[in-house]
C-alpha positions in Angstrom: -14.6 93.9 99.5 -17.8 92.6 101.1 -20.8 92.8 98.8 -24.3 91.4 99.6 -27.4 91.7 97.5 -30.7 92.7 99.1 -34.1 93.1 97.6 -37.0 93.6 99.9 -39.4 92.7 97.1 -42.5 92.1 99.3 -42.0 95.5 100.9 -41.5 97.1 97.5 -44.6 95.4 96.1 -46.6 96.8 99.1 -45.3 100.2 98.2 -46.3 99.9 94.6 -49.8 98.6 95.6 -50.2 101.6 98.0 -49.3 104.0 95.2 -51.8 102.4 92.9 -54.5 102.7 95.6 -53.5 106.3 96.3 -53.5 105.4 100.0 -51.1 108.0 101.4 -51.0 106.5 104.9 -50.2 103.1 103.4 -47.5 104.7 101.2 -45.9 106.3 104.2 -46.0 103.0 106.1 -44.5 101.2 103.1 -41.6 103.7 102.9 -41.0 103.5 106.7 -40.9 99.6 106.4 -38.4 99.8 103.5 -36.3 102.3 105.5 -36.2 100.0 108.6 -35.5 97.0 106.4 -32.6 98.6 104.6 -31.1 99.9 107.8 -31.4 96.4 109.3 -29.8 94.9 106.2 -26.9 97.4 106.4 -26.3 96.5 110.0 -26.4 92.8 109.0 -23.8 93.3 106.3 -21.5 95.2 108.6 -21.7 92.6 111.3 -21.4 89.5 109.0 -18.9 90.6 106.4 -16.8 93.6 107.5 -13.9 92.2 109.5 -11.1 94.4 110.8 -7.8 93.5 109.3 -9.3 91.0 106.8 -11.7 93.1 104.7 -11.7 96.8 103.9 -13.7 98.8 106.4 -16.8 99.2 104.4 -19.4 97.0 102.7 -21.6 97.2 99.8 -25.4 96.6 99.7 -26.4 95.8 96.2 -30.0 96.6 95.3 -30.6 94.8 91.9 -33.4 97.2 90.8 -32.9 100.8 89.7 -36.5 101.7 90.5 -36.0 100.4 94.1 -32.8 102.4 94.2 -34.6 105.5 93.2 -37.1 105.0 96.0 -34.3 104.4 98.5 -32.6 107.6 97.2 -35.8 109.5 97.8 -36.0 108.5 101.5 -34.5 111.4 103.5 -30.7 110.9 103.9 -31.0 107.1 104.1 -27.9 106.4 102.1 -25.8 109.0 104.0 -27.1 107.7 107.4 -26.3 104.1 106.5 -22.9 105.0 105.3 -22.2 107.1 108.4 -23.6 104.6 110.9 -22.7 101.2 109.3 -20.0 102.0 106.7 -22.1 100.4 104.0 -22.6 101.8 100.5 -25.9 101.2 98.8 -25.6 100.7 95.1 -27.8 99.7 92.2 -26.8 98.0 88.9 -25.4 101.2 87.3 -23.5 102.5 90.3 -22.1 99.1 91.3 -20.6 98.6 87.9 -19.0 102.1 87.9 -17.7 101.6 91.5 -16.2 98.2 90.7 -14.5 99.6 87.6 -13.0 102.5 89.6 -11.9 100.2 92.4 -10.2 97.9 89.8 -8.5 100.9 88.2 -7.3 102.0 91.7 -5.8 98.6 92.3 -4.1 98.7 88.9 -2.7 102.2 89.6 -1.4 101.0 93.0 0.2 98.0 91.4 1.8 100.2 88.7 3.1 102.6 91.4 4.6 99.7 93.3 6.3 98.5 90.0 7.4 102.0 89.2 9.2 102.1 92.6 10.9 98.7 91.8 11.9 99.9 88.4 13.3 103.2 89.8 15.3 101.2 92.3 16.8 98.9 89.6 17.5 102.0 87.5 19.4 103.5 90.4 21.5 100.3 90.6 22.1 100.4 86.8 23.1 104.1 87.0 25.7 103.3 89.8 27.1 100.4 87.8 27.3 102.5 84.6 29.2 105.3 86.6 31.6 102.6 87.8 32.0 101.2 84.3 32.6 104.7 82.9 35.2 105.3 85.5 36.9 102.0 84.8 36.8 102.7 81.1 38.7 106.0 81.7 41.3 104.1 83.8 41.6 101.5 81.1 42.1 104.2 78.4 44.9 105.8 80.6 46.6 102.4 81.0 46.3 101.7 77.3 47.8 105.1 76.5 50.6 104.5 78.9 51.2 101.0 77.4 51.3 102.5 73.8 53.7 105.1 75.0 55.9 102.4 76.5 55.7 100.3 73.3 56.6 103.4 71.2 59.6 104.0 73.6 60.7 100.4 73.2 60.3 100.6 69.4 62.4 103.8 69.4 65.1 102.1 71.6 65.0 99.1 69.3 65.6 101.3 66.2 68.4 103.1 68.0 70.0 99.8 68.9 69.5 98.6 65.4 71.3 101.7 64.0 74.2 101.3 66.5 74.6 97.6 65.4 74.5 98.6 61.8 77.1 101.3 62.4 79.3 98.7 64.2 79.0 96.3 61.3 80.1 99.0 58.9 83.2 99.7 61.0 84.4 96.1 60.5 84.3 96.4 56.9 
């Protein structure tokens, strides 16, 4: 995400001096100068830093002074115009911190969603394997029951043969 810090301190100092002198014409000129400068800076950020396919399609102009941010906010629709025309967000210290936190959380959410998809895919594989295992367990139980039945039949046959041999032995005596 392209971020560039701008601080037209000389223009802001002129504005503050005009306010102190109560020179309305000079105040208006200072505001117009700041407006032009901020628009030019936004265009500069867009041209230098916003690269299709490499960066996201918007940039951030960081103004490191909340008082200058308040002045920029008071200039008719300046932030909206710059965002609409240049796709540049103007942010001060407080708003940039909040924005970066929300972007970070967005990326974390995206990463978790990607991981959730992977987890669900693996869970699906595990579920199929468990169903196969359960089915094979049922088959194994059937085979074990058949084997036990067969062993019992052999044991019964052995006992019957043992009785017959015993009976034959008694006939000799």
